[in-house]
N, CA, C and O of each residue as an XYZ file, in Angstrom:
812
protein
N      60.176    105.019     24.387
C      61.447    105.662     24.701
C      61.315    106.539     25.934
O      62.173    106.543     26.817
N      60.230    107.273     25.968
C      59.990    108.145     27.105
C      59.789    107.356     28.377
O      60.268    107.747     29.441
N      59.061    106.213     28.266
C      58.826    105.351     29.447
C      60.132    104.803     29.974
O      60.352    104.763     31.184
N      61.014    104.373     29.059
C      62.318    103.832     29.476
C      63.146    104.883     30.190
O      63.829    104.587     31.171
N      63.084    106.126     29.689
C      63.839    107.218     30.320
C      63.330    107.487     31.726
O      64.104    107.719     32.655
N      61.995    107.449     31.861
C      61.418    107.676     33.195
C      61.824    106.602     34.181
O      62.088    106.878     35.351
N      61.869    105.357     33.687
C      62.272    104.254     34.567
C      63.715    104.440     35.031
O      64.032    104.250     36.205
N      64.575    104.811     34.098
C      65.990    105.024     34.445
C      66.137    106.147     35.452
O      66.901    106.035     36.411
N      65.398    107.239     35.233
C      65.464    108.371     36.159
C      64.941    107.983     37.526
O      65.491    108.389     38.549
N      63.879    107.195     37.540
C      63.308    106.754     38.820
C      64.298    105.893     39.593
O      64.485    106.078     40.796
N      64.943    104.936     38.885
C      65.946    104.074     39.531
C      67.125    104.888     40.052
O      67.647    104.626     41.136
N      67.533    105.874     39.270
C      68.656    106.727     39.691
C      68.290    107.511     40.949
O      69.107    107.685     41.854
N      67.036    107.981     40.985
C      66.589    108.716     42.166
C      66.564    107.844     43.401
O      66.964    108.263     44.488
N      66.083    106.612     43.218
C      66.055    105.670     44.339
C      67.458    105.356     44.836
O      67.693    105.238     46.039
N      68.384    105.224     43.894
C      69.766    104.923     44.265
C      70.373    106.060     45.074
O      71.050    105.843     46.080
N      70.113    107.281     44.607
C      70.622    108.453     45.338
C      70.007    108.536     46.730
O      70.686    108.856     47.706
N      68.698    108.239     46.807
C      67.993    108.302     48.082
C      68.540    107.265     49.065
O      68.765    107.560     50.239
N      68.751    106.025     48.553
C      69.295    104.957     49.410
C      70.694    105.313     49.890
O      71.040    105.114     51.054
N      71.495    105.850     48.961
C      72.871    106.232     49.317
C      72.877    107.323     50.375
O      73.680    107.300     51.308
N      71.959    108.290     50.213
C      71.880    109.390     51.170
C      71.482    108.889     52.544
O      72.082    109.271     53.549
N      70.446    108.013     52.592
C      70.017    107.455     53.880
C      71.124    106.636     54.520
O      71.305    106.677     55.737
N      71.875    105.882     53.695
C      72.971    105.075     54.232
C      74.045    105.940     54.836
O      74.596    105.615     55.888
N      74.348    107.047     54.173
C      75.367    107.962     54.677
C      74.929    108.604     55.977
O      75.705    108.724     56.925
N      73.642    109.024     56.003
C      73.107    109.648     57.216
C      73.105    108.662     58.373
O      73.460    109.016     59.497
N      72.700    107.412     58.096
C      72.644    106.388     59.140
C      74.037    106.077     59.684
O      74.233    105.882     60.884
N      74.984    106.040     58.770
C      76.363    105.742     59.184
C      76.896    106.832     60.093
O      77.570    106.552     61.085
N      76.583    108.108     59.743
C      77.059    109.211     60.561
C      76.381    109.231     61.916
O      77.014    109.533     62.929
N      75.085    108.906     61.939
C      74.339    108.957     63.197
C      74.696    107.795     64.115
O      74.667    107.948     65.336
N      75.036    106.627     63.547
C      75.354    105.466     64.369
C      76.803    105.435     64.802
O      77.144    104.743     65.762
N      77.672    106.176     64.111
C      79.089    106.183     64.470
C      79.281    106.972     65.752
O      78.639    108.007     65.926
N      80.158    106.515     66.673
C      80.399    107.238     67.912
C      81.097    108.559     67.645
O      81.884    108.687     66.707
N      80.805    109.511     68.460
C      81.452    110.811     68.333
C      82.940    110.652     68.559
O      83.379    109.792     69.324
N      83.712    111.490     67.886
C      85.162    111.399     67.999
C      85.586    111.559     69.454
O      85.248    112.544     70.111
N      86.325    110.584     69.938
C      86.833    110.652     71.308
C      85.843    110.249     72.365
O      86.142    110.371     73.553
N      84.651    109.763     71.979
C      83.626    109.439     72.974
C      84.049    108.299     73.873
O      83.733    108.302     75.063
N      84.778    107.296     73.313
C      85.167    106.133     74.100
C      86.618    106.175     74.546
O      87.121    105.200     75.106
N      87.286    107.273     74.310
C      88.704    107.356     74.653
C      88.926    107.164     76.145
O      89.785    106.385     76.556
N      88.138    107.888     76.965
C      88.333    107.813     78.412
C      87.995    106.439     78.962
O      88.523    106.046     80.003
N      87.117    105.695     78.279
C      86.787    104.349     78.729
C      87.939    103.374     78.537
O      87.900    102.256     79.051
N      88.963    103.792     77.800
C      90.122    102.935     77.549
C      91.326    103.344     78.392
O      92.382    102.717     78.304
N      91.179    104.390     79.208
C      92.290    104.901     80.013
C      91.964    104.739     81.493
O      90.865    105.068     81.940
N      92.934    104.229     82.242
C      92.754    104.059     83.674
C      93.801    104.831     84.446
O      94.853    105.178     83.909
N      93.513    105.098     85.701
C      94.481    105.741     86.592
C      94.520    104.956     87.896
O      93.533    104.335     88.291
N      95.665    104.990     88.554
C      95.818    104.294     89.824
C      96.734    105.115     90.725
O      97.740    105.660     90.269
N      96.384    105.197     91.990
C      97.199    105.910     92.972
C      98.088    104.900     93.682
O      97.615    104.110     94.498
N      99.369    104.930     93.368
C     100.320    104.009     93.989
C     100.385    104.250     95.495
O     100.445    103.307     96.283
N     100.372    105.503     95.877
C     100.451    105.837     97.305
C      99.271    105.258     98.071
O      99.443    104.727     99.168
N      98.075    105.357     97.502
C      96.895    104.817     98.181
C      96.941    103.298     98.247
O      96.526    102.706     99.244
N      97.443    102.663     97.192
C      97.561    101.204     97.203
C      98.510    100.772     98.308
O      98.203     99.866     99.082
N      99.670    101.428     98.379
C     100.653    101.085     99.408
C     100.092    101.333    100.807
O     100.313    100.537    101.720
N      99.377    102.420    100.966
C      98.901    102.806    102.296
C      97.700    101.988    102.749
O      97.602    101.623    103.920
N      96.791    101.699    101.831
C      95.511    101.101    102.214
C      95.460     99.586    102.158
O      94.548     98.990    102.732
N      96.401     98.944    101.491
C      96.321     97.489    101.395
C      96.630     96.845    102.750
O      97.475     97.331    103.501
N      95.941     95.760    103.045
C      96.116     95.053    104.315
C      97.513     94.459    104.424
O      98.040     94.288    105.523
N      98.091     94.155    103.308
C      99.454     93.624    103.301
C     100.429     94.631    103.894
O     101.339     94.257    104.635
N     100.243     95.894    103.574
C     101.082     96.951    104.143
C     100.839     97.078    105.639
O     101.778     97.234    106.420
N      99.588     97.012    106.027
C      99.234     97.124    107.447
C      99.903     96.016    108.269
O     100.413     96.265    109.361
N      99.894     94.799    107.732
C     100.506     93.668    108.429
C     102.019     93.843    108.526
O     102.612     93.614    109.580
N     102.639     94.252    107.416
C     104.093     94.436    107.409
C     104.508     95.517    108.396
O     105.469     95.343    109.144
N     103.788     96.632    108.400
C     104.142     97.735    109.297
C     103.975     97.335    110.757
O     104.772     97.735    111.605
N     102.954     96.555    111.052
C     102.740     96.108    112.432
C     103.877     95.192    112.882
O     104.396     95.337    113.989
N     104.262     94.247    112.019
C     105.358     93.338    112.358
C     106.679     94.090    112.465
O     107.488     93.810    113.349
N     106.894     95.044    111.564
C     108.119     95.838    111.584
C     108.203     96.695    112.848
O     109.283     96.882    113.409
N     107.071     97.206    113.282
C     107.046     98.026    114.492
C     107.451     97.209    115.713
O     108.187     97.694    116.572
N     106.971     95.969    115.788
C     107.332     95.097    116.914
C     108.837     94.824    116.916
O     109.480     94.870    117.965
N     109.391     94.540    115.739
C     110.825     94.273    115.630
C     111.648     95.505    116.006
O     112.671     95.389    116.680
N     111.205     96.674    115.573
C     111.928     97.901    115.884
C     111.861     98.220    117.376
O     112.834     98.696    117.962
N     110.710     97.956    117.982
C     110.588     98.196    119.422
C     111.513     97.274    120.211
O     112.078     97.682    121.225
N     111.671     96.035    119.752
C     112.606     95.114    120.408
C     114.041     95.617    120.282
O     114.812     95.562    121.240
N     114.392     96.106    119.096
C     115.740     96.626    118.871
C     115.997     97.862    119.729
O     117.075     98.018    120.302
N     114.991     98.741    119.813
C     115.133     99.947    120.638
C     115.311     99.574    122.101
O     116.128    100.166    122.807
N     114.540     98.585    122.555
C     114.648     98.138    123.948
C     116.031     97.556    124.228
O     116.591     97.777    125.301
N     116.580     96.819    123.273
C     117.913     96.234    123.434
C     118.979     97.323    123.523
O     119.887     97.247    124.351
N     118.861     98.335    122.665
C     119.819     99.440    122.689
C     119.693    100.249    123.976
O     120.700    100.676    124.540
N     118.478    100.461    124.438
C     118.280    101.187    125.700
C     118.866    100.415    126.871
O     119.440    101.002    127.788
N     118.718     99.088    126.833
C     119.285     98.259    127.881
C     120.803     98.363    127.877
O     121.418     98.447    128.939
N     121.406     98.360    126.713
C     122.862     98.478    126.611
C     123.327     99.846    127.107
O     124.356     99.934    127.777
N     122.606    100.895    126.800
C     122.955    102.230    127.296
C     122.857    102.280    128.822
O     123.694    102.889    129.490
N     121.824    101.632    129.360
C     121.664    101.604    130.820
C     122.827    100.853    131.468
O     123.315    101.256    132.524
N     123.270     99.768    130.842
C     124.411     99.011    131.381
C     125.689     99.830    131.330
O     126.510     99.765    132.245
N     125.860    100.602    130.259
C     127.041    101.482    130.150
C     127.021    102.537    131.246
O     128.039    102.809    131.883
N     125.846    103.126    131.457
C     125.713    104.156    132.495
C     125.989    103.575    133.871
O     126.651    104.204    134.696
N     125.477    102.366    134.118
C     125.709    101.718    135.416
C     127.184    101.374    135.595
O     127.725    101.516    136.692
N     127.841    100.921    134.519
C     129.267    100.592    134.600
C     130.092    101.844    134.860
O     131.065    101.804    135.613
N     129.707    102.953    134.240
C     130.426    104.214    134.468
C     130.287    104.662    135.923
O     131.240    105.134    136.542
N     129.065    104.499    136.451
C     128.845    104.864    137.863
C     129.607    103.921    138.790
O     130.176    104.348    139.794
N     129.612    102.622    138.439
C     130.321    101.658    139.276
C     131.814    101.848    139.239
O     132.494    101.574    140.228
N     132.338    102.305    138.136
C     133.772    102.516    137.992
C     134.279    103.589    138.945
O     135.416    103.525    139.414
N     133.435    104.572    139.229
C     133.820    105.652    140.129
C     133.962    105.181    141.579
O     134.618    105.835    142.389
N     133.351    104.058    141.893
C     133.406    103.537    143.268
C     134.589    102.596    143.484
O     134.865    102.195    144.615
N     135.288    102.242    142.404
C     136.396    101.299    142.505
C     137.737    102.032    142.520
O     137.881    103.141    142.005
N     138.682    101.378    143.118
C     140.014    101.956    143.203
C     140.785    101.638    141.933
O     140.903    100.474    141.551
N     141.314    102.672    141.272
C     142.087    102.434    140.055
C     143.273    101.507    140.320
O     143.941    101.604    141.349
N     143.516    100.609    139.368
C     144.641     99.700    139.483
C     144.278     98.341    140.031
O     145.052     97.392    139.911
N     143.093     98.239    140.639
C     142.674     96.948    141.185
C     142.126     96.071    140.064
O     141.832     96.548    138.967
N     141.994     94.766    140.366
C     141.484     93.834    139.375
C     140.041     94.161    139.010
O     139.672     94.113    137.836
N     139.222     94.494    140.007
C     137.822     94.834    139.735
C     137.729     96.071    138.837
O     136.897     96.135    137.932
N     138.586     97.036    139.100
C     138.605     98.254    138.291
C     138.994     97.924    136.857
O     138.377     98.414    135.912
N     140.023     97.088    136.697
C     140.477     96.704    135.366
C     139.402     95.916    134.622
O     139.152     96.168    133.443
N     138.766     94.964    135.302
C     137.723     94.139    134.666
C     136.545     94.994    134.217
O     136.030     94.819    133.113
N     136.117     95.921    135.077
C     134.966     96.766    134.727
C     135.326     97.744    133.612
O     134.499     98.055    132.754
N     136.579     98.230    133.634
C     137.031     99.127    132.567
C     137.017     98.417    131.212
O     136.616     98.987    130.198
N     137.463     97.167    131.221
C     137.465     96.387    129.986
C     136.042     96.123    129.482
O     135.759     96.231    128.289
N     135.151     95.773    130.426
C     133.751     95.526    130.062
C     133.104     96.796    129.521
O     132.351     96.742    128.548
N     133.390     97.927    130.137
C     132.816     99.204    129.712
C     133.288     99.571    128.309
O     132.508    100.069    127.498
N     134.567     99.326    128.027
C     135.107     99.620    126.696
C     134.420     98.768    125.628
O     134.131     99.242    124.529
N     134.165     97.511    125.968
C     133.483     96.620    125.030
C     132.042     97.077    124.774
O     131.565     97.050    123.639
N     131.365     97.489    125.828
C     129.985     97.945    125.684
C     129.901     99.231    124.872
O     129.014     99.389    124.033
N     130.822    100.140    125.126
C     130.843    101.395    124.377
C     131.123    101.156    122.893
O     130.556    101.840    122.041
N     131.981    100.205    122.580
C     132.283     99.883    121.187
C     131.121     99.148    120.526
O     130.886     99.290    119.326
N     130.399     98.363    121.320
C     129.300     97.581    120.781
C     128.082     98.425    120.439
O     127.359     98.102    119.497
N     127.839     99.499    121.184
C     126.631    100.306    120.999
C     126.499    100.866    119.586
O     125.456    100.647    118.969
N     127.490    101.578    119.027
C     127.315    102.094    117.655
C     127.238    100.988    116.606
O     126.589    101.148    115.573
N     127.905     99.865    116.879
C     127.845     98.748    115.940
C     126.417     98.201    115.861
O     125.900     97.941    114.774
N     125.796     98.033    117.012
C     124.410     97.548    117.052
C     123.460     98.554    116.413
O     122.536     98.175    115.693
N     123.689     99.830    116.679
C     122.831    100.865    116.087
C     122.896    100.820    114.567
O     121.859    100.846    113.905
N     124.096    100.754    114.004
C     124.256    100.687    112.553
C     123.649     99.410    111.990
O     123.031     99.421    110.925
N     123.828     98.312    112.711
C     123.308     97.033    112.253
C     121.792     97.077    112.117
O     121.242     96.671    111.092
N     121.119     97.570    113.152
C     119.657     97.606    113.116
C     119.150     98.604    112.074
O     118.170     98.331    111.380
N     119.803     99.741    111.965
C     119.387    100.728    110.968
C     119.497    100.152    109.552
O     118.578    100.290    108.745
N     120.626     99.508    109.263
C     120.823     98.913    107.938
C     119.869     97.740    107.705
O     119.364     97.554    106.598
N     119.628     96.959    108.746
C     118.749     95.804    108.620
C     117.324     96.234    108.291
O     116.699     95.692    107.380
N     116.816     97.208    109.036
C     115.439     97.662    108.801
C     115.308     98.379    107.462
O     114.292     98.247    106.780
N     116.346     99.145    107.081
C     116.304     99.849    105.795
C     116.308     98.856    104.636
O     115.562     99.022    103.670
N     117.147     97.825    104.731
C     117.220     96.817    103.672
C     115.922     96.020    103.589
O     115.446     95.712    102.497
N     115.358     95.690    104.735
C     114.109     94.927    104.750
C     112.963     95.748    104.162
O     112.146     95.228    103.402
N     112.908     97.014    104.511
C     111.857     97.890    103.988
C     112.000     98.062    102.477
O     111.009     98.064    101.747
N     113.239     98.207    102.018
C     113.487     98.361    100.576
C     113.063     97.102     99.825
O     112.380     97.179     98.804
N     113.471     95.948    100.336
C     113.125     94.685     99.679
C     111.616     94.472     99.640
O     111.065     94.042     98.627
N     110.956     94.777    100.750
C     109.504     94.593    100.823
C     108.793     95.548     99.872
O     107.853     95.156     99.181
N     109.243     96.806     99.835
C     108.613     97.802     98.970
C     108.780     97.438     97.501
O     107.855     97.603     96.707
N     109.962     96.941     97.139
C     110.189     96.531     95.752
C     109.249     95.386     95.358
O     108.673     95.397     94.270
N     109.098     94.409     96.241
C     108.241     93.275     95.929
C     106.781     93.700     95.829
O     106.051     93.243     94.950
N     106.362     94.581     96.739
C     104.985     95.062     96.693
C     104.730     95.842     95.409
O     103.657     95.736     94.814
N     105.714     96.622     94.986
C     105.552     97.399     93.759
C     105.457     96.476     92.538
O     104.665     96.717     91.627
N     106.277     95.416     92.533
C     106.196     94.441     91.443
C     104.818     93.781     91.413
O     104.216     93.630     90.350
N     104.329     93.391     92.586
C     103.015     92.758     92.659
C     101.910     93.729     92.257
O     100.906     93.333     91.665
N     102.109     95.007     92.587
C     101.117     96.004     92.221
C     101.067     96.177     90.703
O      99.988     96.294     90.124
N     102.237     96.191     90.060
C     102.278     96.305     88.600
C     101.576     95.119     87.950
O     100.855     95.282     86.966
N     101.787     93.930     88.499
C     101.116     92.746     87.968
C      99.601     92.846     88.164
O      98.827     92.463     87.286
N      99.189     93.361     89.317
C      97.755     93.528     89.590
C      97.142     94.583     88.682
O      96.012     94.424     88.221
N      97.875     95.655     88.421
C      97.400     96.702     87.510
C      97.163     96.100     86.118
O      96.155     96.385     85.470
N      98.096     95.275     85.678
C      97.958     94.637     84.363
C      96.712     93.763     84.307
O      95.964     93.813     83.330
N      96.483     92.966     85.341
C      95.330     92.063     85.346
C      94.015     92.841     85.396
O      93.067     92.512     84.684
N      93.963     93.867     86.234
C      92.736     94.667     86.333
C      92.478     95.403     85.013
O      91.342     95.462     84.542
N      93.533     95.958     84.427
C      93.386     96.685     83.156
C      92.872     95.759     82.055
O      92.007     96.140     81.266
N      93.404     94.554     82.010
C      92.947     93.600     80.996
C      91.491     93.204     81.210
O      90.734     93.048     80.251
N      91.103     93.044     82.475
C      89.719     92.663     82.761
C      88.735     93.777     82.408
O      87.566     93.514     82.126
N      89.214     95.020     82.425
C      88.351     96.161     82.111
C      88.581     96.685     80.691
O      88.025     97.713     80.303
N      89.406     95.966     79.919
C      89.702     96.348     78.531
C      90.305     97.747     78.424
O      89.984     98.506     77.509
N      91.171     98.071     79.357
C      91.856     99.361     79.319
C      93.124     99.240     78.488
O      93.816     98.224     78.546
N      93.424    100.267     77.723
C      94.614    100.257     76.874
C      95.785    100.972     77.527
O      96.942    100.670     77.236
N      95.485    101.928     78.417
C      96.531    102.675     79.107
C      96.152    102.854     80.577
O      94.981    103.043     80.908
N      97.148    102.794     81.445
C      96.928    103.081     82.868
C      98.035    104.027     83.327
O      99.221    103.724     83.202
N      97.629    105.171     83.859
C      98.580    106.158     84.340
C      98.599    106.169     85.867
O      97.597    105.889     86.525
N      99.764    106.500     86.403
C      99.886    106.649     87.853
C      99.404    108.042     88.235
O      99.823    109.044     87.655
N      98.515    108.085     89.223
C      97.959    109.374     89.641
C      97.964    109.469     91.152
O      97.287    108.700     91.834
N      98.720    110.404     91.666
C      98.734    110.671     93.097
C      98.478    112.149     93.334
O      99.102    113.010     92.714
N      97.564    112.424     94.226
C      97.262    113.816     94.545
C      98.191    114.291     95.657
O      98.300    113.633     96.692
N      98.859    115.418     95.459
C      99.782    115.921     96.487
C      99.044    116.282     97.767
O      97.891    116.711     97.736
N      99.718    116.103     98.883
C      99.139    116.422    100.181
C      99.667    117.783    100.644
O     100.846    117.923    100.969
N      98.804    118.756    100.670
C      99.181    120.108    101.091
C      98.904    120.291    102.587
O      97.985    119.666    103.117
N      99.677    121.130    103.276
C     100.854    121.851    102.774
C     102.115    120.996    102.846
O     102.170    120.022    103.598
N     103.118    121.361    102.067
C     104.404    120.666    102.110
C     105.252    121.258    103.228
O     105.280    122.471    103.434
N     105.941    120.373    103.944
C     106.781    120.842    105.044
C     108.085    121.454    104.546
O     108.615    122.395    105.137
N     108.596    120.894    103.432
C     109.872    121.383    102.907
C     109.739    121.681    101.424
O     108.872    121.142    100.736
N     110.623    122.556    100.945
C     110.585    122.950     99.533
C     110.936    121.781     98.628
O     110.400    121.671     97.525
N     111.845    120.890     99.087
C     112.234    119.765     98.239
C     111.073    118.782     98.048
O     110.998    118.104     97.023
N     110.167    118.704     99.034
C     108.988    117.856     98.884
C     108.069    118.408     97.797
O     107.500    117.650     97.012
N     107.929    119.718     97.759
C     107.113    120.358     96.723
C     107.712    120.107     95.349
O     106.989    119.766     94.413
N     109.023    120.269     95.215
C     109.665    120.073     93.917
C     109.578    118.614     93.483
O     109.450    118.330     92.292
N     109.646    117.689     94.438
C     109.505    116.269     94.105
C     108.106    115.981     93.570
O     107.946    115.218     92.617
N     107.088    116.598     94.188
C     105.712    116.424     93.718
C     105.536    117.007     92.320
O     104.847    116.421     91.485
N     106.153    118.150     92.062
C     106.061    118.785     90.744
C     106.672    117.881     89.674
O     106.146    117.770     88.566
N     107.788    117.239     90.019
C     108.481    116.394     89.037
C     107.794    115.050     88.834
O     107.844    114.497     87.735
N     107.158    114.516     89.864
C     106.634    113.150     89.781
C     105.146    113.065     89.470
O     104.705    112.060     88.913
N     104.358    114.076     89.806
C     102.919    114.033     89.536
C     102.667    114.377     88.064
O     102.690    115.544     87.672
N     102.427    113.343     87.265
C     102.286    113.531     85.821
C     100.843    113.717     85.382
O     100.581    114.473     84.446
N      99.900    113.047     86.034
C      98.490    113.191     85.673
C      97.880    114.274     86.563
O      97.666    114.062     87.756
N      97.612    115.403     85.984
C      97.095    116.539     86.750
C      95.575    116.619     86.726
O      94.973    117.262     87.586
N      94.954    115.972     85.751
C      93.499    116.010     85.651
C      93.042    114.805     84.850
O      93.593    114.511     83.789
N      92.026    114.100     85.361
C      91.529    112.903     84.661
C      90.058    112.710     85.009
O      89.700    111.792     85.747
N      89.218    113.576     84.476
C      87.803    113.609     84.840
C      87.103    112.266     84.651
O      86.483    111.750     85.580
N      87.204    111.700     83.447
C      86.421    110.501     83.121
C      87.266    109.236     83.006
O      86.751    108.195     82.597
N      88.547    109.301     83.356
C      89.380    108.098     83.308
C      88.915    107.117     84.385
O      88.398    107.520     85.426
N      89.107    105.834     84.120
C      88.660    104.792     85.042
C      89.678    104.644     86.177
O      90.831    104.282     85.940
N      89.248    104.923     87.403
C      90.126    104.796     88.563
C      90.079    103.349     89.056
O      89.039    102.881     89.518
N      91.203    102.647     88.957
C      91.248    101.229     89.340
C      92.024    101.016     90.642
O      92.432     99.893     90.936
N      92.231    102.073     91.418
C      93.003    101.963     92.651
C      92.406    100.939     93.607
O      93.122    100.091     94.141
N      91.107    101.015     93.821
C      90.445    100.091     94.751
C      90.523     98.652     94.249
O      90.715     97.728     95.039
N      90.373     98.460     92.935
C      90.434     97.116     92.363
C      91.838     96.512     92.533
O      91.983     95.333     92.857
N      92.851     97.330     92.312
C      94.228     96.855     92.456
C      94.528     96.514     93.912
O      95.171     95.504     94.198
N      94.060     97.357     94.831
C      94.269     97.097     96.254
C      93.607     95.795     96.675
O      94.200     94.997     97.402
N      92.386     95.582     96.221
C      91.655     94.356     96.559
C      92.353     93.117     96.002
O      92.411     92.079     96.661
N      92.877     93.233     94.794
C      93.548     92.086     94.173
C      94.838     91.749     94.905
O      95.160     90.574     95.081
N      95.579     92.765     95.332
C      96.799     92.527     96.106
C      96.486     91.846     97.420
O      97.181     90.909     97.813
N      95.448     92.301     98.106
C      95.052     91.699     99.381
C      94.584     90.262     99.171
O      94.874     89.386     99.986
N      93.864     90.021     98.084
C      93.363     88.672     97.806
C      94.524     87.707     97.532
O      94.497     86.555     97.967
N      95.538     88.185     96.809
C      96.679     87.334     96.484
C      97.598     87.118     97.682
O      98.268     86.089     97.771
N      97.635     88.072     98.596
C      98.550     87.979     99.734
C      98.113     86.950    100.758
O      98.931     86.499    101.559
N      96.825     86.560    100.755
C      96.323     85.591    101.731
C      96.353     84.170    101.179
O      96.009     83.222    101.885
N      96.767     84.017     99.913
C      96.836     82.684     99.337
C      98.041     81.938     99.921
O      99.075     82.555    100.176
N      97.925     80.599    100.142
C      99.043     79.841    100.692
C     100.194     79.753     99.729
O     101.217     79.145    100.044
């Protein structure tokens, strides 16, 4: 009877010991709370993507050439108006030449603001359309990069550029800059920029 009791006590002790070691091992092997949280969060600077991607560089270069052509055309029209005004002073009022030049001058003066508005609206619409498409492509690139890195969340992070020239710029930064600190979050800005550039050169 005594031997049987000792055996039972010994087995119970072993069971407690195994359970204790299992509990200790489980606690030691389990990751600390929040240890992998930052590895699942990414940040991206939209401003840097827009500024640094080669696609933006190409668009801005082409847009600059188009704008310079438009400016040259408007300057030429202004020069023609100025020359017509000077020529009108040399003509006798009431003559056919005076009437013809007066009519031409009126047409040129009316055409100048129309051309100015046309080019301003054209460039603004083109820039808006291009920016929207680039932003859509950037969102798609963010999704692909995040999936490849097993990220669960990606936040937009832009650092304000000090000093601000106007108070409204400061208030805009206060309202739009949502991520104020992200020490260990995965910055995927460079990866997104590279992916956009890689996709933009495809036929």
